[in-house]
Each structure stands twice: as structure tokens, then as C-alpha cells.
C-alpha positions in Angstrom: -7.2 9.7 16.6 -8.4 8.5 20.6 -11.6 8.5 21.3 -10.9 8.1 24.8 -7.3 8.8 26.6 -6.3 8.6 30.4 -3.5 9.5 32.3 -2.8 7.2 35.3 0.5 8.8 38.1 1.5 6.9 41.2 5.1 7.4 43.2 6.1 10.1 40.6 5.8 7.3 37.9 3.4 8.0 34.8 1.0 5.7 32.3 -1.0 6.3 29.7 -4.2 4.8 28.3 -5.7 5.4 24.9 -8.7 3.6 23.3 -8.2 4.1 19.1 -10.7 2.3 16.8 -9.4 2.0 13.2 -11.5 0.6 10.2 -10.6 -3.3 8.6 -7.3 -4.7 10.1 -5.7 -1.3 10.7 -2.4 -3.1 9.5 -3.1 -6.3 11.1 -3.0 -7.1 14.4 0.5 -9.2 14.3 2.0 -6.0 12.3 0.9 -4.2 15.3 2.1 -5.9 18.1 5.5 -6.2 16.8 5.4 -1.9 16.3 4.4 -2.0 20.4 7.4 -4.6 20.8 9.8 -2.1 19.4 8.1 0.7 21.4 9.3 -1.1 24.0 13.3 -2.0 23.2 11.9 -5.6 21.8 12.7 -6.9 18.5 10.1 -8.3 15.8 8.7 -11.7 16.1 7.8 -14.1 13.4 3.9 -14.5 13.6 3.7 -18.1 14.5 5.4 -16.8 17.8 3.2 -13.4 18.7 0.1 -15.7 18.5 1.3 -18.2 21.4 1.3 -14.4 23.1 -2.3 -13.3 23.0 -3.7 -13.6 26.4 -7.7 -14.2 25.9 -9.7 -11.6 27.6 -12.8 -10.0 27.4 -14.1 -6.8 26.3 -17.8 -6.3 27.4 -19.1 -9.1 26.6 -16.7 -9.4 23.5 -13.5 -12.0 22.7 -10.6 -9.9 22.5 -6.5 -10.8 23.0 -4.4 -9.4 25.1 -0.3 -8.8 24.4 1.8 -8.2 27.7 4.9 -7.1 26.4 8.2 -5.6 29.0 11.0 -3.9 28.1 12.9 -0.8 28.2 11.7 2.7 26.6 14.0 3.8 24.3 16.3 6.7 25.3 16.2 6.4 29.0 16.8 3.1 29.3 14.1 2.9 32.2 11.9 -0.2 32.3 9.0 0.2 30.6 5.4 -2.1 29.7 2.7 -2.1 27.2 -1.0 -3.8 28.1 -2.3 -3.9 24.4 -5.2 -5.1 23.5 -7.2 -5.9 19.8 -10.7 -6.4 19.6 -12.0 -6.9 16.1 -16.4 -5.8 15.9 -18.2 -5.2 13.1 -15.4 -4.4 10.7 -13.6 -2.2 13.1 -10.5 -2.8 14.9 -10.9 -1.4 18.8 -7.0 -0.9 20.4 -7.5 -0.9 24.2 -3.5 0.3 25.0 -2.0 0.9 28.9 1.9 2.4 28.0 4.1 3.6 31.0 6.6 2.6 33.9 6.7 -1.1 34.4 6.1 -1.3 37.9 3.1 1.0 38.0 1.9 -1.2 34.7 2.2 -4.1 36.3 0.3 -2.5 39.9 -2.5 -1.1 37.0 -3.3 -4.5 35.6 -5.9 -6.2 37.3 -7.7 -2.5 36.8 -7.0 -2.6 33.4 -8.7 -5.6 32.7 -11.8 -4.6 34.4 -12.0 -1.5 33.0 -11.9 -3.6 29.8 -14.7 -5.8 31.1 -16.9 -2.4 31.8 -17.0 -1.9 28.4 -20.2 -0.9 26.8 -20.5 -0.5 23.1 -24.0 1.5 22.1 -25.2 2.9 18.8 -22.3 5.2 17.6 -22.5 8.1 15.5 -21.8 7.8 11.8 -18.1 7.2 11.1 -16.5 10.4 9.9 -16.5 11.5 6.1 -12.7 12.3 6.2 -10.1 10.1 8.5 -6.8 12.3 8.4 -4.2 9.3 8.4 -1.4 12.4 9.0 -2.6 11.7 12.7 -1.1 8.1 12.7 2.2 7.4 14.4 5.0 7.0 11.7 5.6 3.2 12.6 2.0 2.3 12.2 1.3 -0.4 9.5 0.3 0.8 6.5 -3.8 0.6 6.4 -4.6 -0.5 3.0 -3.3 2.2 0.0 -4.5 4.5 2.2 -2.8 8.0 1.7 -3.7 11.3 4.4 -6.7 13.0 4.0 -8.0 9.7 1.9 -11.6 9.3 2.1 -13.6 6.8 3.7 -17.3 5.9 3.5 -19.5 6.7 6.2 -23.0 5.8 6.7 -24.3 9.2 5.3 -26.8 8.6 2.7 -24.8 10.6 -0.6 -22.1 8.2 0.5 -24.1 5.2 0.2 -25.0 2.7 -3.1 -28.4 2.4 -4.5 -29.2 -1.4 -4.2 -32.5 -4.1 -3.8 -32.8 -4.9 -0.6 -34.2 -8.5 -0.3 -37.4 -9.3 1.5 -37.3 -9.8 5.2 -34.0 -7.6 5.3 -34.5 -4.9 8.0 -31.5 -2.1 8.9 -30.2 -2.3 11.8 -28.1 0.0 14.0 -24.5 1.6 12.2 -20.9 0.7 13.9 -18.3 2.5 13.0 -16.9 2.3 9.6 -20.1 0.5 8.0 -22.0 1.5 4.9 -25.1 -0.7 5.9 -26.4 -3.5 8.2 -29.2 -5.3 7.6 -30.5 -7.2 10.5 -32.5 -11.4 9.1 -34.8 -12.6 11.9 -35.3 -16.3 11.0 -37.9 -19.3 12.5 -37.2 -20.1 16.7 -35.8 -17.1 17.7 -32.7 -17.4 14.9 -30.9 -14.8 13.2 -28.4 -13.3 10.8 -26.9 -10.1 10.0 -26.0 -8.4 6.9 -22.7 -5.7 7.1 -21.2 -3.2 4.5 -18.5 -1.4 4.7 -15.6 0.3 2.2 -11.9 1.0 2.7 -9.7 2.9 -0.2 -6.9 0.7 -1.7 -7.4 -3.3 -0.8 -8.4 -2.4 2.7 -5.6 -4.2 4.2 -5.6 -7.3 1.4 -7.7 -10.3 0.8 -5.6 -12.5 2.9 -5.9 -10.4 6.2 -9.3 -9.7 5.3 -10.5 -13.9 5.3 -8.5 -14.5 8.4 -10.2 -11.4 10.2 -13.5 -13.6 9.4 -12.0 -17.0 10.1 -11.1 -15.6 13.6 -14.9 -14.3 14.2 -15.6 -18.4 13.6 -12.9 -19.9 15.5 -11.3 -21.3 12.9 -7.5 -21.3 12.2 -5.6 -18.3 10.3 -5.5 -19.5 6.1 -2.9 -19.6 3.9 -2.3 -17.2 0.8 -2.1 -20.2 -1.4 -5.9 -21.0 -0.2 -7.1 -17.9 -1.7 -6.2 -18.9 -5.4 -9.7 -21.5 -5.7 -12.1 -18.9 -3.9 -14.8 -18.5 -6.6 -15.9 -15.0 -8.3 -18.9 -13.1 -9.2 -19.7 -10.7 -11.8 -20.4 -7.3 -9.8 -20.7 -3.7 -11.3 -18.7 -5.1 -14.1 -15.9 -6.3 -11.5 -14.9 -9.4 -10.5 -16.1 -10.0 -6.5 -14.6 -13.0 -4.3 -17.1 -15.1 -2.9 -16.0 -16.8 0.8 -18.2 -19.2 2.8 -17.1 -21.5 5.7 -18.6 -22.5 9.2 -17.6 -22.5 12.6 -18.6 -21.7 16.3 -19.5 -17.8 16.1 -16.9 -16.2 18.7 -19.2 -14.1 20.6 -22.0 -16.2 21.7 -20.4 -19.8 21.1 -23.0 -21.1 18.9 -22.8 -23.1 15.2 -22.9 -20.3 12.6 -22.1 -19.8 8.9 -20.0 -16.7 7.1 -20.2 -15.5 3.1 -18.6 -12.5 2.2 -17.7 -11.1 -1.0 -15.1 -8.9 -1.9 -15.4 -6.3 -4.7 -12.4 -4.1 -5.7 -14.5 -1.2 -7.5 -12.8 2.4 -8.1 -10.1 2.3 -5.9 -12.3 1.1 -2.8 -12.5 -2.1 -1.6 -16.2 -2.7 -0.5 -16.9 -6.0 1.7 -20.2 -7.5 2.1 -20.3 -9.9 5.3 -23.7 -12.5 5.9 -23.3 -13.8 9.1 -25.3 -15.6 11.9 -27.5 -19.3 12.1 -25.8 -21.5 10.0 -29.1 -22.4 8.4 -30.3 -19.4 8.0 -27.4 -18.5 6.0 -27.2 -21.0 3.7 -30.7 -19.6 3.1 -30.5 -16.1 2.5 -26.9 -16.8 0.1 -28.5 -16.1 -3.1 -30.1 -13.1 -1.7 -26.7 -12.1 -0.3 -25.8 -12.1 -4.1 -28.3 -11.0 -5.9 -27.8 -7.5 -3.3 -25.0 -7.3 -4.0 -25.4 -7.3 -7.6 -27.9 -5.1 -7.6 -25.6 -2.2 -6.1 -25.1 0.8 -8.3 -22.2 3.2 -6.8 -21.5 6.3 -6.2 -19.0 8.0 -8.6 -15.3 6.5 -7.8 -13.6 8.7 -5.6 
């Protein structure tokens, strides 16, 4: 599952650095932090306590959360430390992690943070058409209702629905796990973007994805009860949930708005996200709804 891996050796001590991207919420940030805590012999914490542990840092020019966890290695009892960083970008969760002897990890922390700041995201190759989830660690929180070797929709034309693209929408570069991306230019240099992605099962759940989007606008996490009154639209014979809110773009610090559509269909969940300048997003909301309702999907997997 790694896209990069590094080893560090110093005075007989070892540490490992890994970089892993996973689609959607990848089981949820708090579940992953508690998994890491278990790897250094620490007890699981409630979500509210975990959120207080996050150290705000940057991966490249994008905000991310760093968790510094010190404990002992199971079995050996030696002092062990994990630096775990979670970045959400283009509907992908990126995990940057350093694990090893506590003293070595502490000494290497400044170098690790400098490495994170040096990261630059180019235009990646299309996501693999198959993801073998048997490669996930046994303790990894489940990703939706995925099973090993489940199909993950990629950017391949054969996997993409057919739809009517609104006037003024220009195709943008695909990132990992995106089926399609469109860029919309507005007056005075403002812009918005539409991302389309798909995951098996419930894709991590509606609440987790709503909160992921809320975090992108610097908003507080929503509670499960807040989902009860969300509006729905008819799309391809199913009920799609509409999400709409505004805040500050966590990447740019500028006011922004987001309109999202979540559509469970044929064992997959489709995610449509329109995000950008608030006025432009409001203007393009109906275009997004018509775009979603125009989609004709390939046979369900």
C-alpha cells in the first residue's frame, strides 16, 4: 500500500518512514490514531481527547495533523515512538508515519517535519483499478464495506459514467481515487472545482464524509443527529443526499462554500463535491444537481 518507504539507522537504533494514500476517510482519523496508540502500548482515547492531541503542521502547502505518540514496543518493552501525520487531499487520506526507537524518532522529528514541508503533489497516474485490501494491517479500521480485492473506481473511461457536462466546466487533472474533476472559472479570477469519486459500500459512512468536508472549510464536526434533516434529490432512481455549507478554505484561508451530493447506488457510493468561491458555488449549484441527475452509470459491480 506504500508509495514511499525510508529506513533510518543511528547508533544501532532503527526507525521506519512510510507514505500511504487511501481513498475517502480510510476508516476515520480517530480510529487510525487509536490504532497507532495501540502499536506503542497506549490505551485508546475518546474522539474528543484525540482531537486535542493534534499538532497543526503543513504537508507542502496544505494543512495536516501530526500526532506524536510515545510508549513502549509490545513484546520487547523498549521505548517506542510514532510520528503520524494525516492529510486529506482530493478525497484521499494521506498517511505519513515515522515509527521506531523513541530517542531516534525524537532526534529525527525536525528532519521529518522538513521532509513533509518539501512534499509537492504533481499530477499522479490514475488510481489502480483494483486495490487488494488484504495488504492493510490486521488492526486497520474498516474502509466502508470493502472486502479484499474489491473494485475501486478509477479514472479509466470504462469506469466513468456518461453525463451531460455543464457549459463552462473544464476537465481538470485527476488525483488518486477521483473518477472525474472539473474546474469552473468565474469573474475577477475566482474559481471552483467539482470532484467526483466512488468507493465500495458506504465509503466510510455519511457522517464521516460530511465531517471531512466540514474540516476542509474549517467547520466544527457535526453530530449524527444533524444528518436527519438533510435534503435529498432523485438521481438514477435513488435518493441522493445534499450537503451545503460555507466557511474558510483550509488551504487558502479565503471564504468558500461547498455543495456535496452523496449517492449510494449498486453497492457503491458516489461522491460529488462542488467547492470554491462562495458566489460562484451558489451560481453553479443547480448545474451540479443537473450534472448528477444526468449521469448514467456502468453496471454495478
